[in-house]
C-alpha positions as CSV (number, residue, x, y, z in Angstrom):
1,X,18.5,2.5,-22.1
2,X,15.1,2.4,-23.1
3,X,13.9,-0.5,-23.4
4,X,10.9,-1.8,-25.3
5,X,8.5,-4.5,-24.3
6,X,7.2,-5.7,-27.7
7,X,4.2,-7.8,-28.5
8,X,4.4,-9.0,-31.9
9,X,1.8,-7.7,-34.3
10,X,0.5,-5.2,-31.9
11,X,0.2,-1.2,-31.0
12,X,3.8,-1.4,-29.3
13,X,5.2,-0.8,-33.5
14,X,4.1,2.8,-33.0
15,X,6.4,3.0,-30.3
16,X,9.4,1.4,-32.5
17,X,8.4,3.8,-35.3
18,X,8.6,7.1,-32.9
19,X,12.1,5.9,-31.2
20,X,13.2,5.6,-34.7
21,X,11.9,9.0,-35.6
22,X,13.2,11.1,-32.7
23,X,17.1,8.5,-33.3
24,X,16.9,7.5,-29.4
25,X,18.8,4.3,-28.5
26,X,16.6,1.5,-27.5
27,X,16.3,-1.9,-26.7
28,X,13.6,-4.4,-27.6
29,X,12.1,-7.3,-26.0
30,X,10.0,-9.5,-27.8
31,X,7.2,-11.3,-26.6
32,X,4.9,-13.9,-28.3
33,X,1.6,-13.7,-28.3
34,X,-0.4,-17.3,-27.0
35,X,-1.4,-19.0,-30.5
36,X,-4.6,-20.2,-29.3
37,X,-5.9,-17.1,-27.6
38,X,-3.8,-14.7,-28.9
39,X,-3.3,-12.9,-26.0
40,X,-0.1,-11.6,-24.0
41,X,2.1,-14.0,-22.8
42,X,2.1,-13.9,-18.8
43,X,5.6,-12.7,-18.8
44,X,4.2,-9.4,-19.3
45,X,3.0,-8.7,-16.4
46,X,6.3,-9.1,-14.6
47,X,6.7,-5.6,-16.3
48,X,3.5,-4.5,-15.1
49,X,0.3,-5.7,-13.7
50,X,-1.9,-5.7,-16.5
51,X,0.4,-7.5,-18.7
52,X,-0.4,-5.2,-21.8
53,X,1.7,-3.5,-24.5
54,X,3.2,-1.4,-24.9
55,X,5.3,-0.9,-21.9
56,X,8.4,0.7,-21.7
57,X,11.4,1.0,-19.2
58,X,13.9,4.1,-18.7
59,X,15.9,4.9,-15.7
60,X,14.2,2.8,-13.5
61,X,10.7,3.6,-14.7
62,X,7.7,1.9,-15.9
63,X,5.3,3.7,-19.0
64,X,2.6,2.3,-20.0
65,X,-0.3,3.2,-22.5
66,X,0.9,4.1,-26.1
67,X,-0.5,8.1,-25.7
68,X,1.9,8.4,-22.1
69,X,4.5,7.0,-23.9
70,X,4.1,9.2,-26.7
71,X,4.1,11.9,-24.6
72,X,7.4,11.1,-22.5
73,X,9.2,10.3,-25.3
74,X,8.7,13.4,-27.3
75,X,9.0,15.8,-24.4
76,X,12.4,13.8,-23.6
77,X,13.5,15.0,-27.1
78,X,11.5,17.8,-27.8
79,X,10.6,17.3,-31.2
80,X,7.6,16.1,-32.7
81,X,5.2,18.0,-31.0
82,X,3.6,21.4,-31.1
83,X,5.1,24.1,-28.5
84,X,2.9,24.0,-25.0
85,X,0.9,26.8,-24.5
86,X,0.0,27.2,-28.7
87,X,-3.4,26.3,-30.4
88,X,-1.3,23.7,-32.2
89,X,-0.1,21.5,-29.3
90,X,-3.8,21.7,-28.1
91,X,-5.0,20.3,-31.0
92,X,-2.2,17.6,-31.1
93,X,-3.3,16.6,-27.5
94,X,-7.1,15.9,-28.6
95,X,-6.1,14.0,-31.5
96,X,-3.2,12.1,-29.8
97,X,-6.0,11.1,-27.0
98,X,-8.7,10.8,-29.7
99,X,-6.8,8.2,-31.3
100,X,-7.2,5.5,-28.4
101,X,-10.2,7.0,-26.7
102,X,-12.8,7.5,-29.2
103,X,-11.9,5.5,-32.5
104,X,-10.6,2.8,-31.1
105,X,-13.7,2.0,-28.7
106,X,-15.9,1.1,-31.6
107,X,-13.2,-0.8,-33.6
108,X,-13.2,-3.4,-30.4
109,X,-16.6,-3.8,-30.5
110,X,-16.9,-4.7,-34.1
111,X,-14.0,-7.2,-33.3
112,X,-16.2,-8.6,-30.5
113,X,-19.2,-8.9,-32.4
114,X,-17.5,-10.4,-35.3
115,X,-15.7,-12.8,-33.0
116,X,-18.9,-13.6,-30.8
117,X,-20.7,-16.2,-33.2
118,X,-17.5,-18.1,-33.8
119,X,-17.3,-18.8,-29.9
120,X,-18.5,-22.4,-28.8
121,X,-21.9,-22.7,-27.5
122,X,-24.6,-24.8,-27.9
123,X,-26.1,-25.3,-31.5
124,X,-29.5,-23.4,-30.4
125,X,-27.9,-20.7,-29.1
126,X,-25.9,-19.7,-32.5
127,X,-28.5,-18.3,-34.5
128,X,-29.2,-15.9,-31.5
129,X,-25.9,-14.6,-31.2
130,X,-25.4,-14.2,-34.8
131,X,-28.9,-12.4,-34.8
132,X,-27.6,-10.1,-31.6
133,X,-24.3,-9.5,-33.4
134,X,-25.1,-8.8,-37.1
135,X,-27.9,-6.1,-35.1
136,X,-25.8,-4.6,-33.6
137,X,-23.2,-4.0,-36.1
138,X,-25.2,-3.1,-38.4
139,X,-27.2,-0.5,-36.2
140,X,-24.8,1.1,-34.1
141,X,-21.2,-0.1,-34.9
142,X,-20.4,0.0,-38.8
143,X,-22.4,3.7,-38.9
144,X,-19.9,4.9,-36.0
145,X,-16.7,3.6,-37.6
146,X,-18.1,5.3,-41.2
147,X,-18.8,8.4,-39.0
148,X,-15.3,8.3,-37.8
149,X,-13.7,7.6,-40.6
150,X,-15.6,10.5,-42.8
151,X,-14.7,13.0,-40.1
152,X,-10.8,12.0,-40.6
153,X,-11.3,11.7,-44.3
154,X,-12.2,15.3,-44.4
155,X,-9.5,16.6,-41.7
156,X,-6.8,15.3,-44.1
157,X,-8.3,17.2,-46.8
158,X,-7.4,20.5,-44.5
159,X,-3.2,19.1,-44.3
160,X,-1.0,16.5,-45.2
161,X,-0.8,15.8,-41.2
162,X,-3.5,15.7,-38.2
163,X,-1.5,18.8,-36.5
164,X,-0.9,20.3,-39.7
165,X,2.3,20.9,-42.5
166,X,4.5,18.8,-39.9
167,X,4.4,14.8,-38.6
168,X,4.0,14.4,-35.2
169,X,3.5,12.2,-32.2
170,X,-0.3,12.2,-33.1
171,X,0.0,10.9,-36.8
172,X,2.1,8.1,-34.8
173,X,-1.0,7.1,-32.3
174,X,-3.4,7.5,-35.3
175,X,-1.6,5.0,-37.7
176,X,-2.8,1.8,-35.9
177,X,-6.7,2.0,-36.1
178,X,-6.4,3.3,-39.7
179,X,-4.0,0.5,-40.5
180,X,-6.3,-2.1,-38.9
181,X,-9.2,-0.7,-40.4
182,X,-7.5,-0.6,-44.2
183,X,-6.1,-4.0,-43.6
184,X,-9.4,-5.9,-42.1
185,X,-12.1,-3.8,-43.8
186,X,-10.9,-1.2,-46.1
187,X,-11.2,2.7,-46.0
188,X,-13.1,2.6,-48.9
189,X,-12.3,4.2,-52.3
190,X,-13.9,7.4,-51.9
191,X,-11.3,8.3,-48.9
192,X,-8.2,9.2,-50.7
193,X,-7.0,11.3,-48.0
194,X,-6.5,8.3,-45.8
195,X,-5.0,6.5,-48.2
196,X,-2.6,8.9,-48.9
197,X,-1.8,9.4,-45.4
198,X,-1.2,5.5,-44.8
199,X,1.3,6.2,-47.9
200,X,3.0,8.7,-46.5
201,X,3.9,7.0,-43.1
202,X,4.4,3.9,-45.2
203,X,7.3,5.8,-47.4
204,X,8.9,7.1,-44.0
205,X,12.6,5.6,-43.6
206,X,11.8,5.3,-40.2
207,X,8.8,3.6,-40.0
208,X,10.4,0.8,-42.3
209,X,13.2,0.3,-40.2
210,X,10.8,-0.1,-36.9
211,X,9.2,-2.6,-39.0
212,X,12.8,-4.4,-39.5
213,X,13.3,-4.0,-35.9
214,X,10.1,-5.4,-34.5
215,X,9.7,-8.1,-36.6
216,X,6.5,-9.9,-38.1
217,X,3.2,-7.2,-38.5
218,X,0.4,-8.5,-40.3
219,X,-2.4,-5.9,-39.4
220,X,-2.1,-5.0,-43.1
221,X,-2.5,-8.6,-44.5
222,X,0.9,-8.9,-45.2
223,X,4.2,-9.6,-43.4
């Protein structure tokens, strides 16, 4: 039996969605975030040394990292990924790695610089921290995010899904960062393709069922 070690309001929601799409049986072990730090609880370190989510266990194996889990599960069933050795599979692999490798990096930087000026510090240091954060966001972080969003918007102008006419694990991988941007800053009025992509995934029965199974998911600004 597949066990999903699911941290509330996190990337692991994507794994629940994939499992529902694949029709695989699974159990969920729920973990709550620390109310002060918002970090994962120490109990997750009993499953994997880094104490991060998502992580699944299956047949005695512990598998971490969203991309690795998606590859493992799609290979297990033989769907939701193009056939190996095809141009479509190469494109699929690219998007699978791009989601966490390229797209999430500037988003995490934005989170850090948004939070930095609010952290405890001597009063005389706060204006300096605000200036550094504002400068970094304006000169580097936000232009990077805009460039990625423009790129993704153009790609979805070619087909409904990132690898073509059929949904794949790559779309599930890219769902979380796009939901996070839409929920916290907005994708922008001109990015109709990205907004339509989110509407398509949110309308899928498996996505809705995964929300019921996973519990609170407030990344879109709603419960």
